[in-house]
PDB file with SEQRES, HELIX, SHEET and CRYST1 records, atoms N, CA, C and O in Angstrom:
SEQRES   1 A   77  UNK UNK UNK UNK UNK UNK UNK UNK UNK UNK UNK UNK UNK          
SEQRES   2 A   77  UNK UNK UNK UNK UNK UNK UNK UNK UNK UNK UNK UNK UNK          
SEQRES   3 A   77  UNK UNK UNK UNK UNK UNK UNK UNK UNK UNK UNK UNK UNK          
SEQRES   4 A   77  UNK UNK UNK UNK UNK UNK UNK UNK UNK UNK UNK UNK UNK          
SEQRES   5 A   77  UNK UNK UNK UNK UNK UNK UNK UNK UNK UNK UNK UNK UNK          
SEQRES   6 A   77  UNK UNK UNK UNK UNK UNK UNK UNK UNK UNK UNK UNK              
HELIX    1 AA1 UNK A   10  UNK A   16  1                                   7    
HELIX    2 AA2 UNK A   23  UNK A   27  1                                   5    
HELIX    3 AA3 UNK A   32  UNK A   53  1                                  22    
CRYST1    1.000    1.000    1.000  90.00  90.00  90.00 P 1           1          
ATOM      1  N   UNK A   1       0.780  -1.228   0.036  1.00  0.00           N  
ATOM      2  CA  UNK A   1       0.032   0.031  -0.009  1.00  0.00           C  
ATOM      3  C   UNK A   1       0.878   1.297  -0.053  1.00  0.00           C  
ATOM      4  O   UNK A   1       1.929   1.340   0.586  1.00  0.00           O  
ATOM      5  N   UNK A   2       0.500   2.234  -0.716  1.00  0.00           N  
ATOM      6  CA  UNK A   2       1.258   3.484  -0.838  1.00  0.00           C  
ATOM      7  C   UNK A   2       1.152   4.332   0.388  1.00  0.00           C  
ATOM      8  O   UNK A   2       0.185   4.233   1.143  1.00  0.00           O  
ATOM      9  N   UNK A   3       2.159   5.182   0.597  1.00  0.00           N  
ATOM     10  CA  UNK A   3       2.114   6.015   1.818  1.00  0.00           C  
ATOM     11  C   UNK A   3       1.495   7.448   1.517  1.00  0.00           C  
ATOM     12  O   UNK A   3       1.603   8.384   2.310  1.00  0.00           O  
ATOM     13  N   UNK A   4       0.901   7.525   0.417  1.00  0.00           N  
ATOM     14  CA  UNK A   4       0.150   8.877   0.219  1.00  0.00           C  
ATOM     15  C   UNK A   4      -0.902   9.105   1.210  1.00  0.00           C  
ATOM     16  O   UNK A   4      -1.557   8.184   1.697  1.00  0.00           O  
ATOM     17  N   UNK A   5      -1.066  10.404   1.520  1.00  0.00           N  
ATOM     18  CA  UNK A   5      -2.030  10.707   2.499  1.00  0.00           C  
ATOM     19  C   UNK A   5      -3.491  10.499   2.185  1.00  0.00           C  
ATOM     20  O   UNK A   5      -4.304  10.161   3.046  1.00  0.00           O  
ATOM     21  N   UNK A   6      -3.785  10.707   0.958  1.00  0.00           N  
ATOM     22  CA  UNK A   6      -5.174  10.634   0.439  1.00  0.00           C  
ATOM     23  C   UNK A   6      -5.381   9.311  -0.484  1.00  0.00           C  
ATOM     24  O   UNK A   6      -6.175   9.330  -1.425  1.00  0.00           O  
ATOM     25  N   UNK A   7      -4.711   8.303  -0.194  1.00  0.00           N  
ATOM     26  CA  UNK A   7      -4.830   7.079  -0.945  1.00  0.00           C  
ATOM     27  C   UNK A   7      -6.325   6.462  -0.663  1.00  0.00           C  
ATOM     28  O   UNK A   7      -6.703   6.230   0.486  1.00  0.00           O  
ATOM     29  N   UNK A   8      -7.062   6.240  -1.712  1.00  0.00           N  
ATOM     30  CA  UNK A   8      -8.356   5.644  -1.560  1.00  0.00           C  
ATOM     31  C   UNK A   8      -8.231   4.134  -1.624  1.00  0.00           C  
ATOM     32  O   UNK A   8      -7.726   3.590  -2.606  1.00  0.00           O  
ATOM     33  N   UNK A   9      -8.701   3.440  -0.556  1.00  0.00           N  
ATOM     34  CA  UNK A   9      -8.556   1.940  -0.554  1.00  0.00           C  
ATOM     35  C   UNK A   9      -9.238   1.320  -1.693  1.00  0.00           C  
ATOM     36  O   UNK A   9     -10.309   1.799  -2.067  1.00  0.00           O  
ATOM     37  N   UNK A  10      -8.698   0.246  -2.317  1.00  0.00           N  
ATOM     38  CA  UNK A  10      -9.138  -0.448  -3.463  1.00  0.00           C  
ATOM     39  C   UNK A  10     -10.561  -1.040  -3.129  1.00  0.00           C  
ATOM     40  O   UNK A  10     -11.425  -1.050  -4.007  1.00  0.00           O  
ATOM     41  N   UNK A  11     -10.810  -1.527  -1.883  1.00  0.00           N  
ATOM     42  CA  UNK A  11     -12.157  -2.011  -1.583  1.00  0.00           C  
ATOM     43  C   UNK A  11     -13.204  -0.959  -1.650  1.00  0.00           C  
ATOM     44  O   UNK A  11     -14.323  -1.230  -2.086  1.00  0.00           O  
ATOM     45  N   UNK A  12     -12.871   0.287  -1.215  1.00  0.00           N  
ATOM     46  CA  UNK A  12     -13.872   1.345  -1.269  1.00  0.00           C  
ATOM     47  C   UNK A  12     -14.218   1.668  -2.880  1.00  0.00           C  
ATOM     48  O   UNK A  12     -15.374   1.874  -3.251  1.00  0.00           O  
ATOM     49  N   UNK A  13     -13.209   1.683  -3.675  1.00  0.00           N  
ATOM     50  CA  UNK A  13     -13.544   1.978  -5.031  1.00  0.00           C  
ATOM     51  C   UNK A  13     -14.343   0.838  -5.734  1.00  0.00           C  
ATOM     52  O   UNK A  13     -15.225   1.076  -6.558  1.00  0.00           O  
ATOM     53  N   UNK A  14     -13.993  -0.350  -5.371  1.00  0.00           N  
ATOM     54  CA  UNK A  14     -14.739  -1.545  -5.804  1.00  0.00           C  
ATOM     55  C   UNK A  14     -16.248  -1.457  -5.438  1.00  0.00           C  
ATOM     56  O   UNK A  14     -17.136  -1.725  -6.247  1.00  0.00           O  
ATOM     57  N   UNK A  15     -16.470  -1.065  -4.168  1.00  0.00           N  
ATOM     58  CA  UNK A  15     -17.795  -0.925  -3.751  1.00  0.00           C  
ATOM     59  C   UNK A  15     -18.588   0.207  -4.340  1.00  0.00           C  
ATOM     60  O   UNK A  15     -19.805   0.123  -4.505  1.00  0.00           O  
ATOM     61  N   UNK A  16     -17.866   1.285  -4.658  1.00  0.00           N  
ATOM     62  CA  UNK A  16     -18.547   2.450  -5.298  1.00  0.00           C  
ATOM     63  C   UNK A  16     -18.898   2.159  -6.708  1.00  0.00           C  
ATOM     64  O   UNK A  16     -19.948   2.580  -7.195  1.00  0.00           O  
ATOM     65  N   UNK A  17     -17.973   1.389  -7.430  1.00  0.00           N  
ATOM     66  CA  UNK A  17     -18.223   1.085  -8.857  1.00  0.00           C  
ATOM     67  C   UNK A  17     -18.906  -0.124  -9.187  1.00  0.00           C  
ATOM     68  O   UNK A  17     -19.060  -0.512 -10.344  1.00  0.00           O  
ATOM     69  N   UNK A  18     -19.381  -0.815  -8.005  1.00  0.00           N  
ATOM     70  CA  UNK A  18     -20.115  -2.170  -8.217  1.00  0.00           C  
ATOM     71  C   UNK A  18     -21.281  -2.085  -9.178  1.00  0.00           C  
ATOM     72  O   UNK A  18     -21.517  -3.065  -9.885  1.00  0.00           O  
ATOM     73  N   UNK A  19     -22.027  -1.005  -9.264  1.00  0.00           N  
ATOM     74  CA  UNK A  19     -23.249  -0.861 -10.008  1.00  0.00           C  
ATOM     75  C   UNK A  19     -23.020  -0.138 -11.283  1.00  0.00           C  
ATOM     76  O   UNK A  19     -23.969   0.186 -11.997  1.00  0.00           O  
ATOM     77  N   UNK A  20     -21.708   0.142 -11.608  1.00  0.00           N  
ATOM     78  CA  UNK A  20     -21.348   0.913 -12.860  1.00  0.00           C  
ATOM     79  C   UNK A  20     -21.719   0.125 -14.072  1.00  0.00           C  
ATOM     80  O   UNK A  20     -21.233  -0.996 -14.222  1.00  0.00           O  
ATOM     81  N   UNK A  21     -22.582   0.653 -14.989  1.00  0.00           N  
ATOM     82  CA  UNK A  21     -22.923  -0.083 -16.295  1.00  0.00           C  
ATOM     83  C   UNK A  21     -22.527   0.873 -17.425  1.00  0.00           C  
ATOM     84  O   UNK A  21     -22.005   0.383 -18.427  1.00  0.00           O  
ATOM     85  N   UNK A  22     -22.722   2.142 -17.354  1.00  0.00           N  
ATOM     86  CA  UNK A  22     -22.425   3.001 -18.414  1.00  0.00           C  
ATOM     87  C   UNK A  22     -21.886   4.416 -17.959  1.00  0.00           C  
ATOM     88  O   UNK A  22     -22.005   4.719 -16.771  1.00  0.00           O  
ATOM     89  N   UNK A  23     -21.349   5.223 -18.774  1.00  0.00           N  
ATOM     90  CA  UNK A  23     -20.759   6.480 -18.254  1.00  0.00           C  
ATOM     91  C   UNK A  23     -21.684   7.361 -17.551  1.00  0.00           C  
ATOM     92  O   UNK A  23     -21.261   8.062 -16.632  1.00  0.00           O  
ATOM     93  N   UNK A  24     -22.976   7.390 -17.922  1.00  0.00           N  
ATOM     94  CA  UNK A  24     -23.974   8.191 -17.186  1.00  0.00           C  
ATOM     95  C   UNK A  24     -23.982   7.815 -15.683  1.00  0.00           C  
ATOM     96  O   UNK A  24     -24.241   8.681 -14.847  1.00  0.00           O  
ATOM     97  N   UNK A  25     -23.720   6.611 -15.345  1.00  0.00           N  
ATOM     98  CA  UNK A  25     -23.767   6.194 -13.898  1.00  0.00           C  
ATOM     99  C   UNK A  25     -22.645   6.967 -13.166  1.00  0.00           C  
ATOM    100  O   UNK A  25     -22.773   7.205 -11.965  1.00  0.00           O  
ATOM    101  N   UNK A  26     -21.595   7.351 -13.821  1.00  0.00           N  
ATOM    102  CA  UNK A  26     -20.633   8.083 -13.150  1.00  0.00           C  
ATOM    103  C   UNK A  26     -20.714   9.597 -13.225  1.00  0.00           C  
ATOM    104  O   UNK A  26     -20.512  10.312 -12.244  1.00  0.00           O  
ATOM    105  N   UNK A  27     -21.021  10.058 -14.445  1.00  0.00           N  
ATOM    106  CA  UNK A  27     -20.972  11.497 -14.668  1.00  0.00           C  
ATOM    107  C   UNK A  27     -22.342  12.098 -15.002  1.00  0.00           C  
ATOM    108  O   UNK A  27     -22.444  13.289 -15.298  1.00  0.00           O  
ATOM    109  N   UNK A  28     -23.356  11.299 -14.956  1.00  0.00           N  
ATOM    110  CA  UNK A  28     -24.651  11.799 -15.342  1.00  0.00           C  
ATOM    111  C   UNK A  28     -25.367  12.716 -14.316  1.00  0.00           C  
ATOM    112  O   UNK A  28     -24.754  13.157 -13.344  1.00  0.00           O  
ATOM    113  N   UNK A  29     -26.648  12.992 -14.540  1.00  0.00           N  
ATOM    114  CA  UNK A  29     -27.371  13.847 -13.612  1.00  0.00           C  
ATOM    115  C   UNK A  29     -27.294  13.400 -12.182  1.00  0.00           C  
ATOM    116  O   UNK A  29     -27.040  14.220 -11.300  1.00  0.00           O  
ATOM    117  N   UNK A  30     -27.501  12.153 -11.921  1.00  0.00           N  
ATOM    118  CA  UNK A  30     -27.433  11.650 -10.537  1.00  0.00           C  
ATOM    119  C   UNK A  30     -26.307  10.668 -10.447  1.00  0.00           C  
ATOM    120  O   UNK A  30     -26.406   9.668  -9.736  1.00  0.00           O  
ATOM    121  N   UNK A  31     -25.229  10.936 -11.160  1.00  0.00           N  
ATOM    122  CA  UNK A  31     -24.138   9.978 -11.192  1.00  0.00           C  
ATOM    123  C   UNK A  31     -23.231  10.071  -9.890  1.00  0.00           C  
ATOM    124  O   UNK A  31     -23.307  11.001  -9.087  1.00  0.00           O  
ATOM    125  N   UNK A  32     -22.390   9.022  -9.785  1.00  0.00           N  
ATOM    126  CA  UNK A  32     -21.565   8.889  -8.603  1.00  0.00           C  
ATOM    127  C   UNK A  32     -20.632  10.187  -8.432  1.00  0.00           C  
ATOM    128  O   UNK A  32     -20.482  10.658  -7.305  1.00  0.00           O  
ATOM    129  N   UNK A  33     -20.084  10.691  -9.406  1.00  0.00           N  
ATOM    130  CA  UNK A  33     -19.226  11.865  -9.293  1.00  0.00           C  
ATOM    131  C   UNK A  33     -20.018  13.083  -8.642  1.00  0.00           C  
ATOM    132  O   UNK A  33     -19.479  13.794  -7.794  1.00  0.00           O  
ATOM    133  N   UNK A  34     -21.261  13.282  -9.059  1.00  0.00           N  
ATOM    134  CA  UNK A  34     -22.065  14.382  -8.494  1.00  0.00           C  
ATOM    135  C   UNK A  34     -22.320  14.174  -7.065  1.00  0.00           C  
ATOM    136  O   UNK A  34     -22.180  15.082  -6.245  1.00  0.00           O  
ATOM    137  N   UNK A  35     -22.727  12.885  -6.734  1.00  0.00           N  
ATOM    138  CA  UNK A  35     -22.981  12.530  -5.271  1.00  0.00           C  
ATOM    139  C   UNK A  35     -21.756  12.752  -4.415  1.00  0.00           C  
ATOM    140  O   UNK A  35     -21.817  13.363  -3.348  1.00  0.00           O  
ATOM    141  N   UNK A  36     -20.576  12.211  -4.935  1.00  0.00           N  
ATOM    142  CA  UNK A  36     -19.406  12.289  -4.123  1.00  0.00           C  
ATOM    143  C   UNK A  36     -18.981  13.872  -3.908  1.00  0.00           C  
ATOM    144  O   UNK A  36     -18.519  14.302  -2.851  1.00  0.00           O  
ATOM    145  N   UNK A  37     -19.193  14.578  -4.966  1.00  0.00           N  
ATOM    146  CA  UNK A  37     -18.796  16.054  -4.889  1.00  0.00           C  
ATOM    147  C   UNK A  37     -19.659  16.719  -3.875  1.00  0.00           C  
ATOM    148  O   UNK A  37     -19.156  17.516  -3.083  1.00  0.00           O  
ATOM    149  N   UNK A  38     -20.939  16.436  -3.853  1.00  0.00           N  
ATOM    150  CA  UNK A  38     -21.853  17.004  -2.919  1.00  0.00           C  
ATOM    151  C   UNK A  38     -21.548  16.608  -1.482  1.00  0.00           C  
ATOM    152  O   UNK A  38     -21.620  17.455  -0.591  1.00  0.00           O  
ATOM    153  N   UNK A  39     -21.225  15.407  -1.240  1.00  0.00           N  
ATOM    154  CA  UNK A  39     -20.928  14.995   0.115  1.00  0.00           C  
ATOM    155  C   UNK A  39     -19.651  15.537   0.512  1.00  0.00           C  
ATOM    156  O   UNK A  39     -19.536  15.924   1.675  1.00  0.00           O  
ATOM    157  N   UNK A  40     -18.648  15.625  -0.302  1.00  0.00           N  
ATOM    158  CA  UNK A  40     -17.354  16.208  -0.049  1.00  0.00           C  
ATOM    159  C   UNK A  40     -17.419  17.726   0.308  1.00  0.00           C  
ATOM    160  O   UNK A  40     -16.759  18.155   1.254  1.00  0.00           O  
ATOM    161  N   UNK A  41     -18.205  18.534  -0.438  1.00  0.00           N  
ATOM    162  CA  UNK A  41     -18.389  19.892  -0.262  1.00  0.00           C  
ATOM    163  C   UNK A  41     -19.157  20.076   1.115  1.00  0.00           C  
ATOM    164  O   UNK A  41     -18.731  20.894   1.930  1.00  0.00           O  
ATOM    165  N   UNK A  42     -20.189  19.382   1.353  1.00  0.00           N  
ATOM    166  CA  UNK A  42     -20.899  19.484   2.593  1.00  0.00           C  
ATOM    167  C   UNK A  42     -20.019  19.210   3.814  1.00  0.00           C  
ATOM    168  O   UNK A  42     -20.095  19.920   4.817  1.00  0.00           O  
ATOM    169  N   UNK A  43     -19.180  18.167   3.716  1.00  0.00           N  
ATOM    170  CA  UNK A  43     -18.309  17.823   4.779  1.00  0.00           C  
ATOM    171  C   UNK A  43     -17.265  18.956   5.077  1.00  0.00           C  
ATOM    172  O   UNK A  43     -16.970  19.309   6.219  1.00  0.00           O  
ATOM    173  N   UNK A  44     -16.730  19.495   3.907  1.00  0.00           N  
ATOM    174  CA  UNK A  44     -15.785  20.575   4.008  1.00  0.00           C  
ATOM    175  C   UNK A  44     -16.313  21.789   4.620  1.00  0.00           C  
ATOM    176  O   UNK A  44     -15.635  22.417   5.433  1.00  0.00           O  
ATOM    177  N   UNK A  45     -17.569  22.180   4.250  1.00  0.00           N  
ATOM    178  CA  UNK A  45     -18.254  23.356   4.835  1.00  0.00           C  
ATOM    179  C   UNK A  45     -18.573  23.234   6.301  1.00  0.00           C  
ATOM    180  O   UNK A  45     -18.455  24.146   7.120  1.00  0.00           O  
ATOM    181  N   UNK A  46     -19.007  21.961   6.555  1.00  0.00           N  
ATOM    182  CA  UNK A  46     -19.319  21.719   8.036  1.00  0.00           C  
ATOM    183  C   UNK A  46     -18.049  21.830   8.851  1.00  0.00           C  
ATOM    184  O   UNK A  46     -18.077  22.387   9.948  1.00  0.00           O  
ATOM    185  N   UNK A  47     -16.949  21.323   8.358  1.00  0.00           N  
ATOM    186  CA  UNK A  47     -15.647  21.423   9.126  1.00  0.00           C  
ATOM    187  C   UNK A  47     -15.188  22.869   9.238  1.00  0.00           C  
ATOM    188  O   UNK A  47     -14.638  23.238  10.276  1.00  0.00           O  
ATOM    189  N   UNK A  48     -15.385  23.710   8.220  1.00  0.00           N  
ATOM    190  CA  UNK A  48     -14.975  25.087   8.150  1.00  0.00           C  
ATOM    191  C   UNK A  48     -15.854  25.876   9.165  1.00  0.00           C  
ATOM    192  O   UNK A  48     -15.366  26.748   9.884  1.00  0.00           O  
ATOM    193  N   UNK A  49     -17.219  25.522   9.194  1.00  0.00           N  
ATOM    194  CA  UNK A  49     -18.086  26.241  10.200  1.00  0.00           C  
ATOM    195  C   UNK A  49     -17.718  25.823  11.616  1.00  0.00           C  
ATOM    196  O   UNK A  49     -17.745  26.653  12.525  1.00  0.00           O  
ATOM    197  N   UNK A  50     -17.389  24.610  11.816  1.00  0.00           N  
ATOM    198  CA  UNK A  50     -16.939  24.117  13.171  1.00  0.00           C  
ATOM    199  C   UNK A  50     -15.682  24.902  13.593  1.00  0.00           C  
ATOM    200  O   UNK A  50     -15.588  25.434  14.699  1.00  0.00           O  
ATOM    201  N   UNK A  51     -14.733  24.946  12.661  1.00  0.00           N  
ATOM    202  CA  UNK A  51     -13.476  25.727  12.955  1.00  0.00           C  
ATOM    203  C   UNK A  51     -13.761  27.145  13.165  1.00  0.00           C  
ATOM    204  O   UNK A  51     -13.142  27.741  14.046  1.00  0.00           O  
ATOM    205  N   UNK A  52     -14.644  27.758  12.442  1.00  0.00           N  
ATOM    206  CA  UNK A  52     -14.879  29.209  12.582  1.00  0.00           C  
ATOM    207  C   UNK A  52     -15.617  29.520  13.929  1.00  0.00           C  
ATOM    208  O   UNK A  52     -15.294  30.476  14.634  1.00  0.00           O  
ATOM    209  N   UNK A  53     -16.583  28.691  14.226  1.00  0.00           N  
ATOM    210  CA  UNK A  53     -17.314  28.895  15.496  1.00  0.00           C  
ATOM    211  C   UNK A  53     -16.590  28.441  16.725  1.00  0.00           C  
ATOM    212  O   UNK A  53     -16.785  29.006  17.800  1.00  0.00           O  
ATOM    213  N   UNK A  54     -15.732  27.405  16.596  1.00  0.00           N  
ATOM    214  CA  UNK A  54     -14.975  26.912  17.712  1.00  0.00           C  
ATOM    215  C   UNK A  54     -15.574  25.867  18.513  1.00  0.00           C  
ATOM    216  O   UNK A  54     -15.179  25.589  19.645  1.00  0.00           O  
ATOM    217  N   UNK A  55     -16.646  25.219  17.846  1.00  0.00           N  
ATOM    218  CA  UNK A  55     -17.352  24.158  18.554  1.00  0.00           C  
ATOM    219  C   UNK A  55     -18.092  23.226  17.573  1.00  0.00           C  
ATOM    220  O   UNK A  55     -18.427  23.590  16.446  1.00  0.00           O  
ATOM    221  N   UNK A  56     -18.317  22.032  18.065  1.00  0.00           N  
ATOM    222  CA  UNK A  56     -18.962  21.042  17.117  1.00  0.00           C  
ATOM    223  C   UNK A  56     -20.459  21.323  17.072  1.00  0.00           C  
ATOM    224  O   UNK A  56     -21.007  22.046  17.904  1.00  0.00           O  
ATOM    225  N   UNK A  57     -21.086  20.737  16.091  1.00  0.00           N  
ATOM    226  CA  UNK A  57     -22.581  20.836  15.961  1.00  0.00           C  
ATOM    227  C   UNK A  57     -23.127  20.200  17.113  1.00  0.00           C  
ATOM    228  O   UNK A  57     -22.648  19.162  17.569  1.00  0.00           O  
ATOM    229  N   UNK A  58     -24.224  20.852  17.656  1.00  0.00           N  
ATOM    230  CA  UNK A  58     -24.987  20.291  18.827  1.00  0.00           C  
ATOM    231  C   UNK A  58     -24.251  20.271  20.123  1.00  0.00           C  
ATOM    232  O   UNK A  58     -24.749  19.694  21.090  1.00  0.00           O  
ATOM    233  N   UNK A  59     -23.105  20.860  20.199  1.00  0.00           N  
ATOM    234  CA  UNK A  59     -22.274  20.950  21.405  1.00  0.00           C  
ATOM    235  C   UNK A  59     -22.752  22.057  22.306  1.00  0.00           C  
ATOM    236  O   UNK A  59     -23.015  23.152  21.807  1.00  0.00           O  
ATOM    237  N   UNK A  60     -22.875  21.864  23.509  1.00  0.00           N  
ATOM    238  CA  UNK A  60     -23.310  22.872  24.405  1.00  0.00           C  
ATOM    239  C   UNK A  60     -22.181  24.070  24.504  1.00  0.00           C  
ATOM    240  O   UNK A  60     -20.981  23.833  24.641  1.00  0.00           O  
ATOM    241  N   UNK A  61     -22.710  25.301  24.418  1.00  0.00           N  
ATOM    242  CA  UNK A  61     -21.789  26.422  24.359  1.00  0.00           C  
ATOM    243  C   UNK A  61     -22.144  27.457  25.433  1.00  0.00           C  
ATOM    244  O   UNK A  61     -23.318  27.801  25.578  1.00  0.00           O  
ATOM    245  N   UNK A  62     -21.210  27.936  26.150  1.00  0.00           N  
ATOM    246  CA  UNK A  62     -21.432  28.821  27.153  1.00  0.00           C  
ATOM    247  C   UNK A  62     -21.717  30.259  26.516  1.00  0.00           C  
ATOM    248  O   UNK A  62     -20.869  31.151  26.559  1.00  0.00           O  
ATOM    249  N   UNK A  63     -22.889  30.412  25.960  1.00  0.00           N  
ATOM    250  CA  UNK A  63     -23.294  31.714  25.239  1.00  0.00           C  
ATOM    251  C   UNK A  63     -24.571  32.150  25.765  1.00  0.00           C  
ATOM    252  O   UNK A  63     -25.566  31.448  25.587  1.00  0.00           O  
ATOM    253  N   UNK A  64     -24.637  33.313  26.435  1.00  0.00           N  
ATOM    254  CA  UNK A  64     -25.984  33.702  26.990  1.00  0.00           C  
ATOM    255  C   UNK A  64     -27.005  34.118  25.864  1.00  0.00           C  
ATOM    256  O   UNK A  64     -28.192  34.290  26.142  1.00  0.00           O  
ATOM    257  N   UNK A  65     -26.560  34.262  24.696  1.00  0.00           N  
ATOM    258  CA  UNK A  65     -27.475  34.752  23.594  1.00  0.00           C  
ATOM    259  C   UNK A  65     -28.245  33.536  23.048  1.00  0.00           C  
ATOM    260  O   UNK A  65     -29.187  33.754  22.287  1.00  0.00           O  
ATOM    261  N   UNK A  66     -27.939  32.348  23.357  1.00  0.00           N  
ATOM    262  CA  UNK A  66     -28.641  31.103  22.873  1.00  0.00           C  
ATOM    263  C   UNK A  66     -27.901  30.395  21.787  1.00  0.00           C  
ATOM    264  O   UNK A  66     -26.676  30.267  21.782  1.00  0.00           O  
ATOM    265  N   UNK A  67     -28.723  29.934  20.850  1.00  0.00           N  
ATOM    266  CA  UNK A  67     -28.120  29.141  19.743  1.00  0.00           C  
ATOM    267  C   UNK A  67     -27.222  29.977  18.836  1.00  0.00           C  
ATOM    268  O   UNK A  67     -27.625  30.999  18.280  1.00  0.00           O  
ATOM    269  N   UNK A  68     -26.014  29.504  18.718  1.00  0.00           N  
ATOM    270  CA  UNK A  68     -25.015  30.308  17.882  1.00  0.00           C  
ATOM    271  C   UNK A  68     -24.709  29.604  16.527  1.00  0.00           C  
ATOM    272  O   UNK A  68     -23.918  30.108  15.730  1.00  0.00           O  
ATOM    273  N   UNK A  69     -25.323  28.476  16.291  1.00  0.00           N  
ATOM    274  CA  UNK A  69     -25.040  27.747  15.071  1.00  0.00           C  
ATOM    275  C   UNK A  69     -25.944  27.858  13.877  1.00  0.00           C  
ATOM    276  O   UNK A  69     -25.537  27.656  12.733  1.00  0.00           O  
ATOM    277  N   UNK A  70     -27.177  28.183  14.171  1.00  0.00           N  
ATOM    278  CA  UNK A  70     -28.118  28.255  13.114  1.00  0.00           C  
ATOM    279  C   UNK A  70     -28.475  29.530  12.577  1.00  0.00           C  
ATOM    280  O   UNK A  70     -29.336  29.663  11.708  1.00  0.00           O  
ATOM    281  N   UNK A  71     -27.757  30.570  13.135  1.00  0.00           N  
ATOM    282  CA  UNK A  71     -27.851  31.967  12.541  1.00  0.00           C  
ATOM    283  C   UNK A  71     -29.048  32.771  13.060  1.00  0.00           C  
ATOM    284  O   UNK A  71     -29.235  33.924  12.671  1.00  0.00           O  
ATOM    285  N   UNK A  72     -29.865  32.163  13.943  1.00  0.00           N  
ATOM    286  CA  UNK A  72     -31.070  32.963  14.458  1.00  0.00           C  
ATOM    287  C   UNK A  72     -30.571  33.703  15.680  1.00  0.00           C  
ATOM    288  O   UNK A  72     -29.937  33.142  16.574  1.00  0.00           O  
ATOM    289  N   UNK A  73     -30.881  34.967  15.678  1.00  0.00           N  
ATOM    290  CA  UNK A  73     -30.608  35.885  16.824  1.00  0.00           C  
ATOM    291  C   UNK A  73     -31.565  36.957  16.877  1.00  0.00           C  
ATOM    292  O   UNK A  73     -32.260  37.189  15.888  1.00  0.00           O  
ATOM    293  N   UNK A  74     -31.675  37.655  17.963  1.00  0.00           N  
ATOM    294  CA  UNK A  74     -32.596  38.750  18.082  1.00  0.00           C  
ATOM    295  C   UNK A  74     -31.919  40.042  17.418  1.00  0.00           C  
ATOM    296  O   UNK A  74     -30.839  40.393  17.892  1.00  0.00           O  
ATOM    297  N   UNK A  75     -32.394  40.680  16.499  1.00  0.00           N  
ATOM    298  CA  UNK A  75     -31.742  41.863  15.986  1.00  0.00           C  
ATOM    299  C   UNK A  75     -32.871  42.874  15.738  1.00  0.00           C  
ATOM    300  O   UNK A  75     -34.014  42.533  15.434  1.00  0.00           O  
ATOM    301  N   UNK A  76     -32.470  44.127  15.890  1.00  0.00           N  
ATOM    302  CA  UNK A  76     -33.323  45.268  15.657  1.00  0.00           C  
ATOM    303  C   UNK A  76     -32.640  46.104  14.675  1.00  0.00           C  
ATOM    304  O   UNK A  76     -31.483  46.474  14.871  1.00  0.00           O  
ATOM    305  N   UNK A  77     -33.319  46.432  13.591  1.00  0.00           N  
ATOM    306  CA  UNK A  77     -32.759  47.263  12.527  1.00  0.00           C  
ATOM    307  C   UNK A  77     -33.168  48.692  12.622  1.00  0.00           C  
ATOM    308  O   UNK A  77     -32.768  49.505  11.788  1.00  0.00           O  
TER     309      UNK A  77                                                      
END                                                                             
Protein backbone atom coordinates (compact mmCIF):
# COMPACT_ATOMS: atom_id res chain seq x y z
CA UNK A 1 0.00 0.00 0.00
CA UNK A 2 1.24 3.47 -0.86
CA UNK A 3 2.15 6.04 1.78
CA UNK A 4 0.16 8.83 0.14
CA UNK A 5 -2.03 10.77 2.57
CA UNK A 6 -5.18 10.60 0.44
CA UNK A 7 -4.90 7.09 -0.97
CA UNK A 8 -8.35 5.60 -1.60
CA UNK A 9 -8.60 1.94 -0.57
CA UNK A 10 -9.21 -0.47 -3.45
CA UNK A 11 -12.14 -2.04 -1.55
CA UNK A 12 -13.87 1.34 -1.33
CA UNK A 13 -13.48 1.94 -5.07
CA UNK A 14 -14.75 -1.54 -5.86
CA UNK A 15 -17.81 -0.96 -3.70
CA UNK A 16 -18.56 2.43 -5.27
CA UNK A 17 -18.18 1.12 -8.81
CA UNK A 18 -20.08 -2.14 -8.26
CA UNK A 19 -23.24 -0.91 -10.05
CA UNK A 20 -21.40 0.93 -12.85
CA UNK A 21 -22.92 -0.01 -16.23
CA UNK A 22 -22.44 3.05 -18.45
CA UNK A 23 -20.72 6.47 -18.30
CA UNK A 24 -23.93 8.20 -17.18
CA UNK A 25 -23.74 6.17 -13.96
CA UNK A 26 -20.56 8.05 -13.14
CA UNK A 27 -20.96 11.51 -14.68
CA UNK A 28 -24.69 11.80 -15.36
CA UNK A 29 -27.38 13.88 -13.62
CA UNK A 30 -27.44 11.63 -10.54
CA UNK A 31 -24.08 10.01 -11.14
CA UNK A 32 -21.52 8.91 -8.62
CA UNK A 33 -19.25 11.91 -9.27
CA UNK A 34 -22.03 14.40 -8.50
CA UNK A 35 -23.00 12.55 -5.32
CA UNK A 36 -19.40 12.35 -4.10
CA UNK A 37 -18.80 16.03 -4.89
CA UNK A 38 -21.91 17.03 -2.93
CA UNK A 39 -20.89 14.96 0.10
CA UNK A 40 -17.32 16.26 -0.02
CA UNK A 41 -18.38 19.91 -0.22
CA UNK A 42 -20.91 19.48 2.61
CA UNK A 43 -18.30 17.82 4.82
CA UNK A 44 -15.74 20.57 4.06
CA UNK A 45 -18.24 23.36 4.77
CA UNK A 46 -19.29 21.73 8.03
CA UNK A 47 -15.65 21.43 9.11
CA UNK A 48 -15.04 25.06 8.16
CA UNK A 49 -18.07 26.21 10.16
CA UNK A 50 -16.95 24.15 13.16
CA UNK A 51 -13.48 25.69 12.97
CA UNK A 52 -14.90 29.20 12.60
CA UNK A 53 -17.33 28.91 15.51
CA UNK A 54 -14.95 26.95 17.71
CA UNK A 55 -17.34 24.14 18.62
CA UNK A 56 -18.96 21.04 17.14
CA UNK A 57 -22.56 20.85 15.94
CA UNK A 58 -25.03 20.33 18.84
CA UNK A 59 -22.28 20.93 21.39
CA UNK A 60 -23.27 22.95 24.44
CA UNK A 61 -21.80 26.45 24.33
CA UNK A 62 -21.47 28.91 27.16
CA UNK A 63 -23.21 31.70 25.27
CA UNK A 64 -25.95 33.70 26.97
CA UNK A 65 -27.43 34.71 23.60
CA UNK A 66 -28.60 31.16 22.90
CA UNK A 67 -28.12 29.16 19.73
CA UNK A 68 -25.03 30.30 17.84
CA UNK A 69 -24.96 27.71 15.07
CA UNK A 70 -28.17 28.19 13.11
CA UNK A 71 -27.88 31.93 12.52
CA UNK A 72 -30.98 32.92 14.48
CA UNK A 73 -30.64 35.82 16.84
CA UNK A 74 -32.60 38.82 18.04
CA UNK A 75 -31.76 41.81 15.95
CA UNK A 76 -33.31 45.23 15.62
CA UNK A 77 -32.74 47.26 12.52
